C-alpha angles and dihedrals in degrees: 000000000000119000129206115287135166117273116262127208121254090251092054092047092053093049099041134104133195113237124199104230109163150350116261088240090059092068119067123205112267092020144092136218132200117236138172121237107182105307094337126105105218134181117217116201132196114197124214086259090057097252117146126218136166133207139160107293096220121082114239090222110042109011093246124148106253092205085071091056132091118272116210118171106310096340130090118204117216110239093221107053104000095246113150140222132196104242091207095060108009091239117150108245104176132035143275080048110074104150118078123237124220120268124206134208116250132200135178123229112184104311094335130101117220127191123202113228129177124234 
């Protein structure tokens, strides 16, 4: 089953790999976890509706781990300064965060969560 994810460019698609990062049971609804995908620190989110999304785990404003923030709907709140990001796109939605973070495609294989990262 493949879930919604932002479009990637052809170059990114050719140079990308899917990395197994967690079991579905590791991620609770309305919460986030921090995972490693290669050398990247990524946050994986599960909304109350059961949707999965992935972004960079480090806030672009205050170097906080977003997986430690508060998830409400499709927004994650940074635990340092309460700025927010849209977990679907990585766009900053509330100051002091103004720079977007990267979002990553996710797919499910069996009971495993995979994140697509580019080389």
